C-alpha positions as CSV (number, residue, x, y, z in Angstrom):
1,M,12.9,-21.0,35.9
2,T,13.1,-17.8,33.7
3,T,16.5,-17.6,32.0
4,M,18.4,-14.7,31.4
5,T,20.1,-13.2,27.8
6,M,22.2,-10.5,27.8
7,I,23.1,-7.8,25.0
8,I,25.7,-6.0,26.1
9,N,28.0,-2.9,24.7
10,G,24.9,-1.8,21.6
11,L,24.5,1.2,20.9
12,I,21.1,2.0,22.0
13,H,18.3,3.1,19.9
14,D,14.7,3.0,22.7
15,G,12.7,3.8,19.1
16,T,11.4,7.3,20.7
17,G,13.6,9.4,18.8
18,A,15.9,10.1,21.6
19,A,20.0,10.2,21.1
20,P,21.4,6.7,21.1
21,V,23.2,5.5,24.3
22,Q,25.8,2.8,24.9
23,A,24.3,0.6,27.4
24,D,23.6,-3.1,28.4
25,I,20.2,-4.7,28.4
26,A,18.9,-7.9,29.8
27,I,16.2,-9.9,28.2
28,A,13.8,-12.0,30.9
29,G,11.3,-14.3,29.7
30,D,9.6,-12.2,27.1
31,R,10.2,-8.5,28.5
32,I,12.8,-6.2,28.8
33,A,14.2,-6.9,32.5
34,A,16.4,-3.9,32.8
35,I,18.5,-1.6,30.3
36,G,22.0,0.2,31.8
37,D,25.2,-0.8,33.3
38,L,24.5,-4.4,33.4
39,R,28.6,-5.7,34.1
40,Q,27.1,-7.1,37.5
41,L,24.2,-9.4,36.7
42,E,25.2,-12.7,35.8
43,A,22.7,-14.2,32.4
44,D,22.3,-17.6,31.2
45,A,23.8,-16.1,27.6
46,V,25.9,-12.7,26.5
47,I,25.2,-11.7,23.2
48,D,28.4,-9.0,22.6
49,A,27.1,-6.4,20.5
50,A,30.4,-4.1,20.4
51,G,30.2,-1.6,17.0
52,G,26.6,-2.6,16.5
53,I,23.1,-0.9,16.6
54,V,20.5,-2.3,19.1
55,C,16.8,-1.2,18.9
56,P,12.9,-2.1,19.2
57,G,12.3,-5.1,16.7
58,F,10.5,-3.4,13.0
59,I,6.8,-3.3,12.6
60,D,5.8,-3.4,9.1
61,V,2.5,-1.6,8.8
62,H,0.6,-2.9,5.9
63,T,1.4,-6.2,4.5
64,H,-0.7,-9.0,3.1
65,S,1.2,-12.3,4.9
66,D,-2.5,-12.7,6.4
67,A,-3.0,-16.3,4.6
68,Y,1.2,-17.4,4.0
69,I,2.2,-17.1,8.1
70,L,-0.3,-20.1,8.1
71,L,2.4,-21.5,5.4
72,E,5.7,-20.0,6.2
73,P,6.0,-19.9,10.3
74,A,9.5,-18.6,10.1
75,A,8.4,-15.9,7.7
76,P,12.0,-15.3,6.8
77,S,11.9,-12.7,4.3
78,K,10.6,-10.7,7.4
79,L,12.9,-11.6,9.6
80,Y,16.1,-11.1,8.2
81,Q,14.7,-7.4,7.7
82,G,14.3,-6.9,11.1
83,V,10.3,-6.9,11.4
84,T,8.8,-8.4,14.5
85,T,5.5,-7.0,14.0
86,E,3.3,-7.8,11.0
87,I,-0.4,-5.9,10.5
88,A,-1.9,-8.0,7.5
89,G,-5.4,-7.9,6.2
90,N,-4.9,-4.5,4.2
91,C,-6.2,-2.9,1.0
92,G,-9.3,-3.9,2.1
93,A,-8.6,-7.9,1.7
94,S,-8.3,-10.1,4.3
95,C,-8.5,-14.0,4.8
96,A,-10.7,-13.2,7.7
97,P,-14.0,-13.0,8.3
98,L,-14.3,-14.5,4.9
99,Y,-18.5,-15.7,4.2
100,G,-20.6,-16.2,1.4
101,E,-19.3,-15.0,-2.1
102,A,-15.8,-13.9,-0.3
103,R,-12.7,-15.0,-1.1
104,M,-9.3,-14.7,-0.4
105,P,-6.6,-13.3,-3.3
106,S,-6.4,-15.4,-6.0
107,D,-2.3,-16.5,-5.5
108,W,-3.7,-17.2,-2.1
109,T,-6.1,-19.7,-3.1
110,V,-3.6,-21.9,-5.0
111,H,-2.5,-23.6,-1.5
112,T,-2.7,-25.7,1.1
113,Y,-3.3,-24.6,4.2
114,P,-3.2,-26.2,8.1
115,G,-7.3,-26.2,8.8
116,P,-10.3,-24.5,7.6
117,W,-11.7,-20.7,8.9
118,S,-14.2,-18.2,8.8
119,S,-14.3,-16.0,10.8
120,V,-11.6,-13.8,12.7
121,A,-11.1,-16.2,15.9
122,D,-10.9,-19.5,13.5
123,Y,-8.0,-18.0,11.9
124,R,-6.4,-16.6,15.3
125,A,-6.3,-20.1,15.5
126,L,-4.5,-21.3,13.5
127,V,-2.3,-18.4,13.9
128,E,-1.3,-19.2,16.6
129,Q,-1.7,-23.6,16.4
130,V,1.7,-22.7,14.1
131,V,3.8,-20.4,16.4
132,P,4.3,-17.6,14.2
133,G,7.7,-15.9,13.6
134,P,7.2,-12.4,14.1
135,N,4.0,-11.1,15.9
136,M,1.2,-10.9,13.8
137,A,-2.3,-8.0,13.7
138,L,-5.1,-8.3,11.0
139,L,-7.4,-5.9,9.8
140,A,-10.8,-6.7,9.2
141,G,-11.2,-5.6,4.8
142,H,-14.2,-3.7,4.0
143,N,-14.2,-5.9,0.5
144,T,-13.8,-8.7,2.5
145,L,-16.7,-8.2,4.7
146,R,-18.6,-6.5,1.6
147,A,-18.0,-9.9,-0.9
148,G,-19.3,-11.8,1.7
149,V,-22.8,-9.7,2.5
150,M,-23.7,-8.9,-1.5
151,G,-20.7,-10.5,-3.3
152,Y,-19.2,-8.8,-6.4
153,A,-22.0,-6.9,-7.8
154,D,-21.9,-3.2,-9.2
155,R,-24.3,-1.3,-7.0
156,P,-24.7,0.5,-3.8
157,A,-25.4,-1.3,-0.5
158,T,-28.9,-1.4,0.8
159,P,-29.3,-1.0,4.6
160,D,-29.8,-3.9,5.1
161,E,-26.7,-5.1,3.6
162,I,-24.9,-2.2,5.1
163,R,-26.3,-3.9,8.7
164,L,-25.3,-6.6,7.9
165,M,-21.6,-5.6,7.2
166,V,-21.3,-3.4,10.2
167,H,-22.6,-6.6,12.5
168,R,-19.6,-8.6,11.2
169,L,-17.2,-6.2,11.7
170,E,-17.8,-5.5,14.8
171,Q,-17.6,-10.0,15.5
172,A,-14.3,-9.4,14.0
173,L,-12.9,-6.5,15.8
174,D,-14.1,-8.0,19.2
175,E,-12.9,-11.8,18.3
176,G,-9.3,-9.3,17.9
177,A,-9.1,-7.5,14.4
178,C,-7.1,-4.4,15.3
179,G,-9.1,-2.2,12.5
180,L,-11.1,-1.7,9.4
181,S,-9.0,-1.3,6.1
182,S,-10.1,-0.4,2.8
183,G,-9.2,-1.4,-1.1
184,L,-11.6,1.8,-2.8
185,V,-9.2,0.9,-6.2
186,Y,-10.4,-2.4,-6.4
187,T,-13.4,-5.1,-6.6
188,P,-16.1,-4.5,-4.9
189,G,-15.4,-2.2,-3.1
190,R,-14.8,0.0,-5.7
191,Y,-18.6,0.3,-6.0
192,A,-19.4,0.9,-2.6
193,E,-20.7,4.9,-2.0
194,T,-18.7,7.1,1.2
195,A,-21.5,6.5,3.1
196,E,-21.1,2.9,3.7
197,V,-17.9,2.9,4.4
198,V,-18.8,5.9,7.2
199,A,-21.1,3.6,9.1
200,L,-18.3,0.2,9.4
201,A,-15.4,3.1,10.1
202,A,-17.5,4.2,12.6
203,A,-18.1,0.6,14.3
204,T,-14.4,0.7,14.3
205,A,-13.9,4.0,16.2
206,A,-16.2,2.9,19.0
207,R,-14.0,-0.3,19.6
208,G,-11.1,1.7,19.3
209,G,-9.8,0.4,15.9
210,V,-7.7,2.2,13.1
211,Y,-8.7,2.9,9.6
212,T,-6.6,2.3,7.1
213,S,-7.1,2.9,3.3
214,H,-6.2,2.0,-0.3
215,M,-7.8,5.4,-1.8
216,R,-9.7,5.6,-5.0
217,S,-7.5,7.1,-6.6
218,E,-3.6,7.7,-6.3
219,T,-2.9,9.0,-9.8
220,S,-5.2,12.3,-11.7
221,R,-8.1,12.1,-8.8
222,L,-5.5,11.7,-5.2
223,I,-7.0,14.9,-3.7
224,E,-10.5,14.3,-4.0
225,A,-9.6,10.5,-2.6
226,L,-7.7,12.2,-0.5
227,D,-10.6,14.1,1.2
228,E,-13.1,11.3,1.2
229,T,-10.8,9.7,3.4
230,L,-10.1,12.9,5.9
231,E,-14.3,13.3,5.6
232,I,-14.5,9.8,7.0
233,G,-12.3,10.5,9.5
234,R,-13.7,13.6,10.8
235,H,-17.6,12.7,10.3
236,T,-16.5,9.1,12.7
237,G,-13.3,10.4,14.5
238,V,-11.8,7.1,13.5
239,R,-8.2,7.1,13.5
240,V,-7.3,7.2,9.9
241,Q,-4.4,5.6,8.2
242,V,-3.4,6.7,4.3
243,S,-1.8,4.0,2.6
244,H,0.9,3.4,0.3
245,L,1.0,7.5,0.3
246,K,1.9,8.7,-3.3
247,A,1.1,10.6,-6.1
248,A,1.6,7.8,-9.3
249,G,2.3,8.9,-13.0
250,K,4.7,11.9,-13.9
251,K,2.0,14.3,-14.9
252,N,0.7,13.7,-11.3
253,W,3.7,14.3,-9.2
254,H,2.8,18.4,-8.9
255,L,0.1,16.3,-6.3
256,L,1.5,15.3,-3.5
257,E,2.3,18.8,-2.1
258,P,-1.5,19.5,-1.6
259,A,-1.7,16.3,-0.3
260,L,0.3,17.0,2.3
261,E,-1.2,20.0,3.0
262,R,-4.1,18.4,3.1
263,I,-3.1,16.2,5.9
264,R,-1.2,18.3,7.9
265,A,-4.0,20.6,7.8
266,A,-6.7,17.9,9.1
267,Q,-3.9,17.1,11.7
268,A,-3.7,20.8,12.8
269,A,-7.7,20.7,12.9
270,G,-7.6,18.1,15.4
271,L,-7.8,14.6,13.1
272,D,-6.1,11.5,14.2
273,V,-4.6,11.0,11.2
274,A,-0.6,9.3,9.5
275,A,0.3,7.2,6.9
276,D,2.7,4.6,5.2
277,R,5.2,4.2,2.8
278,Y,8.0,2.1,1.1
279,P,11.2,3.1,-0.3
280,Y,10.6,2.7,-3.5
281,T,9.1,4.5,-7.1
282,S,7.0,1.5,-8.5
283,S,3.9,0.0,-6.8
284,C,2.9,-3.5,-7.3
285,T,-0.4,-4.8,-7.9
286,D,-3.0,-7.6,-10.1
287,L,-2.4,-6.2,-13.5
288,D,-5.9,-5.9,-14.5
289,I,-6.4,-3.6,-11.7
290,I,-6.8,-1.1,-14.8
291,F,-9.7,-2.7,-15.8
292,P,-12.7,0.2,-15.9
293,G,-15.3,-0.6,-13.3
294,W,-17.3,-2.7,-15.5
295,A,-14.8,-4.8,-16.7
296,A,-14.2,-5.6,-13.5
297,A,-17.1,-6.1,-11.8
298,G,-19.0,-9.4,-10.7
299,G,-15.4,-11.6,-9.5
300,P,-13.2,-13.8,-10.9
301,S,-15.2,-16.7,-13.0
302,A,-17.2,-13.2,-14.7
303,V,-13.6,-11.1,-15.7
304,L,-12.7,-14.5,-17.5
305,A,-16.2,-14.8,-19.4
306,R,-15.5,-11.0,-20.6
307,L,-12.0,-11.4,-21.6
308,R,-13.2,-14.9,-23.8
309,D,-16.3,-13.4,-25.0
310,P,-14.9,-11.6,-28.2
311,A,-17.4,-8.2,-28.1
312,A,-16.1,-8.0,-24.8
313,R,-12.7,-8.2,-25.1
314,L,-12.6,-5.8,-28.0
315,R,-14.5,-3.2,-26.3
316,L,-12.3,-3.6,-23.1
317,R,-9.1,-3.1,-25.4
318,E,-10.2,-0.4,-26.8
319,E,-11.0,1.4,-23.7
320,L,-7.5,0.5,-22.4
321,M,-5.8,2.1,-25.3
322,A,-7.9,5.1,-25.3
323,D,-7.1,5.3,-21.8
324,H,-3.1,5.0,-21.4
325,D,-0.8,6.5,-23.7
326,E,2.6,4.8,-25.5
327,A,4.6,5.9,-23.1
328,Y,2.1,4.1,-20.0
329,W,2.3,1.2,-21.0
330,Q,6.3,1.8,-21.0
331,T,6.3,1.9,-17.0
332,I,5.1,-1.5,-16.6
333,T,6.7,-4.5,-15.6
334,I,5.1,-8.0,-15.1
335,G,5.8,-10.3,-12.1
336,S,3.9,-13.6,-10.8
337,T,2.4,-15.6,-13.2
338,A,0.1,-18.7,-13.1
339,H,0.4,-20.2,-16.5
340,P,3.4,-22.4,-17.9
341,D,3.6,-20.6,-20.7
342,N,3.9,-17.2,-19.2
343,L,6.6,-18.3,-16.8
344,R,9.0,-16.6,-19.1
345,F,7.5,-13.4,-18.7
346,Q,7.9,-13.0,-15.6
347,G,10.2,-9.6,-14.6
348,Q,10.1,-8.7,-17.8
349,P,8.7,-5.0,-19.1
350,L,5.1,-5.5,-20.8
351,I,6.2,-4.0,-24.2
352,A,8.9,-7.0,-24.3
353,V,5.8,-9.6,-23.6
354,A,3.5,-7.8,-26.1
355,E,6.9,-7.6,-28.8
356,A,7.8,-11.7,-27.9
357,L,3.2,-12.2,-28.7
358,G,3.2,-9.9,-31.8
359,V,0.2,-7.5,-30.3
360,H,-0.1,-4.8,-28.7
361,P,0.5,-3.9,-24.6
362,A,-3.0,-3.4,-24.1
363,E,-4.0,-6.6,-26.3
364,A,-0.9,-8.5,-24.4
365,V,-2.4,-7.3,-21.1
366,L,-6.0,-9.2,-22.1
367,I,-3.6,-12.3,-23.1
368,L,-2.3,-12.8,-19.6
369,A,-5.1,-11.6,-17.1
370,E,-6.9,-14.5,-19.5
371,T,-4.5,-17.1,-19.3
372,D,-3.2,-16.4,-16.1
373,E,-7.2,-16.4,-14.9
374,G,-6.6,-12.9,-13.1
375,R,-3.8,-13.9,-11.5
376,T,-0.8,-12.2,-13.0
377,A,0.9,-9.3,-10.9
378,A,2.5,-5.7,-12.3
379,F,5.6,-3.8,-11.2
380,F,3.7,0.6,-11.6
381,H,7.0,2.6,-12.2
382,G,5.2,6.0,-12.1
383,M,6.3,7.9,-9.1
384,S,8.8,10.2,-8.4
385,E,12.3,9.6,-6.3
386,E,11.9,13.3,-4.8
387,N,8.7,13.2,-4.2
388,M,9.1,9.7,-2.4
389,H,11.8,11.1,-0.1
390,R,9.2,14.0,0.4
391,V,7.0,11.5,2.2
392,L,9.2,9.7,3.6
393,A,10.5,12.8,5.7
394,Q,7.1,13.4,7.4
395,P,7.4,12.5,11.0
396,W,3.3,11.0,11.1
397,V,4.8,8.5,7.5
398,M,6.0,5.5,8.8
399,L,7.3,2.0,6.7
400,G,5.2,-0.3,5.2
401,S,6.1,-3.0,2.8
402,D,3.1,-3.7,0.9
403,A,4.0,-7.2,1.0
404,S,3.3,-10.7,1.8
405,L,5.8,-12.9,3.2
406,R,8.0,-15.1,1.8
407,A,10.7,-17.4,1.6
408,P,13.5,-18.4,-1.0
409,T,12.7,-22.0,-0.9
410,G,9.7,-23.9,0.1
411,P,5.9,-22.7,-1.4
412,L,6.7,-19.2,-1.3
413,S,10.1,-18.9,-3.5
414,H,8.0,-19.8,-6.9
415,D,6.4,-16.3,-8.1
416,W,8.0,-13.0,-8.4
417,P,7.7,-10.6,-5.8
418,H,8.5,-6.7,-5.6
419,P,11.9,-6.1,-4.5
420,R,10.1,-4.8,-1.4
421,A,9.1,-7.9,0.1
422,Y,13.0,-8.2,1.3
423,G,14.1,-5.4,1.3
424,T,11.8,-2.4,2.5
425,F,13.4,-2.1,5.9
426,P,17.3,-2.2,5.1
427,R,16.7,-0.1,2.2
428,F,15.2,3.1,4.4
429,L,17.8,2.4,7.1
430,R,20.7,2.0,4.7
431,M,19.5,5.4,3.5
432,A,19.1,6.7,6.8
433,L,23.2,5.7,7.8
434,D,24.2,7.1,4.5
435,G,22.4,10.3,5.1
436,Q,19.9,10.1,2.0
437,T,16.8,10.6,4.4
438,V,16.0,11.4,7.8
439,P,18.7,10.9,11.0
440,L,18.8,7.4,12.3
441,P,17.2,8.0,15.5
442,E,14.4,9.3,14.2
443,A,14.1,6.7,11.0
444,I,13.9,3.9,14.0
445,R,11.2,6.0,15.4
446,K,9.1,5.5,12.0
447,M,9.6,1.7,12.1
448,T,9.2,1.1,15.8
449,S,7.3,3.5,19.0
450,L,5.0,5.5,15.9
451,P,3.6,2.7,14.3
452,A,3.0,0.8,18.1
453,R,1.2,4.2,19.1
454,T,-0.6,3.9,15.8
455,F,-2.0,0.7,16.0
456,N,-2.5,0.3,19.7
457,L,0.6,-2.0,20.3
458,K,1.2,-1.8,23.8
459,N,4.1,-2.2,25.4
460,R,5.7,-2.3,21.8
461,G,8.0,-0.2,19.9
462,E,10.4,1.1,22.8
463,L,13.4,0.0,24.2
464,R,12.6,0.8,28.7
465,K,12.0,-1.8,31.3
466,N,9.1,-4.2,31.0
467,A,8.2,-3.4,27.5
468,A,8.0,-6.8,25.6
469,A,11.3,-8.2,24.2
470,D,11.3,-7.8,20.5
471,I,14.3,-6.4,19.8
472,L,17.6,-6.6,17.2
473,V,20.9,-6.1,17.2
474,I,21.6,-5.2,13.7
475,A,25.2,-4.7,12.2
476,P,25.4,-1.2,10.3
477,Q,28.6,-2.0,8.4
478,A,27.1,-5.0,7.1
479,L,23.4,-4.1,6.9
480,R,21.7,-4.2,2.9
481,E,19.4,-5.5,0.6
482,N,20.2,-7.8,-1.8
483,T,16.8,-8.7,-3.4
484,S,16.3,-6.5,-7.3
485,Y,13.4,-6.7,-9.8
486,A,16.1,-8.6,-11.4
487,H,16.4,-11.5,-8.9
488,P,13.7,-10.9,-6.1
489,H,14.3,-13.8,-4.2
490,A,17.1,-12.9,-1.8
491,L,17.2,-12.7,2.2
492,A,19.2,-8.9,3.2
493,D,22.6,-9.4,5.1
494,G,23.0,-7.3,8.6
495,I,20.5,-7.3,10.9
496,R,22.3,-9.9,13.2
497,H,19.8,-10.8,16.1
498,V,16.4,-10.6,16.3
499,F,14.7,-11.7,20.0
500,V,10.1,-11.5,19.5
501,N,8.8,-11.8,22.9
502,G,12.0,-12.7,24.5
503,T,12.6,-15.6,21.7
504,H,15.8,-15.8,20.5
505,T,14.4,-16.0,16.3
506,L,17.7,-15.0,14.6
507,R,21.0,-15.6,15.6
508,E,24.1,-14.6,14.2
509,G,22.3,-14.0,11.0
510,A,20.6,-17.8,11.0
511,I,16.9,-18.5,11.5
512,T,17.3,-20.7,14.9
513,G,13.9,-22.7,14.6
514,H,12.5,-21.7,17.5
515,R,9.6,-19.2,16.6
516,G,8.0,-16.6,20.0
517,G,5.1,-14.7,17.5
518,R,1.5,-14.0,19.1
519,F,-0.8,-12.7,17.5
520,L,-1.7,-9.0,19.0
């Protein structure tokens, strides 16, 4: 027998950007049964949302929770932000399909999972087995596909290799992947020619998927990288999503407006293009992202061998010192580390690490990269706050944390994540409530119906009859992020209730133990 839950007296933001209305919502099974004045209905459970905001669950369009959802299916860092759906597999690195020489990111490989997988179908079965807290969708990563076919070689793909990549992508899409992601700044995607990506994007378009891209540059060559991304969309007709849109590095801040103008012009010409962004002015990725292409080729073992070869190490250090001035090194903070000797450096500025080691910051980077065996993360503080607000205000920009799920306890509590892992959605919502960004209905649309449309998530992102019951009740006065660069593992406050497919997953700010997420 289907139970009925009522949420009464709440101020309902339906996710479309429309003005809020005072109304009640009835949930029956996994669907919204009714919205309106429902005082005459009888319910099995009633939640009084007086003074609160009721809205659709948030959709985090840019995450890296692929593997971690198998370790911590409750996904507390996400649920406490109000995230009811995650789009994983971004930046070209997905946990499936995993063939040949393809390897998952190093921070994923140190854990033990509930079972093996290779294909998207295998992975999907594991996700359904653990029953996730939020819904999960997966992009197939270009880097994963490329490494599975041709390893981490620094060369163009042959026609036969491209055909095999396309075949494996088509299989992944048929098995449930929602699109293709690229990370053209990472190995081995950085070695791919545009034609290779075009072939994969065309296959994605043919199956109605979306193409998301961490472009080749977000710094001095931002415009060239964006032109390539838009051209891929024009050539194939694929729906394009620019990942974490930014102009990084102070000398590049002026490039943002030309980038926005190019996207608007492409939209006016009929290209379906959008973007995502997190509400912070620092990024987070592997510290060795700053290595030149020759030093990053061949995969982790080859990189480590170069770091231990005196001649290669000297060349690399000299290139790093030549490519970056002293001011640059002051923009880097160390995040997660792997070697016990390096744990003391987590959360510390790179220049402080260099001082402690008695070396130049470039050498400190090499020491960390070698001893951590490529598993050092870093925060790069190089973005303009004004530019951040301009990006977030664009009507086609949605929210993406660019973070894996975490937990304050257990196996995912020991690293040093960027605050965006725990704070992206409450931070942006707080900005809207305090008048620092777009109006509240528009802020909610950016986290709900806009991403649902972009990623083709049927019956989600809006509060309406018969839609999936992914619903939040928020206490606006209590809403805040508690995470920081100094103390990253801290759950947000203010999300009082979370329903995922009608399952009451978070009740009065506490995880219930009931999970209703699905692989979408």
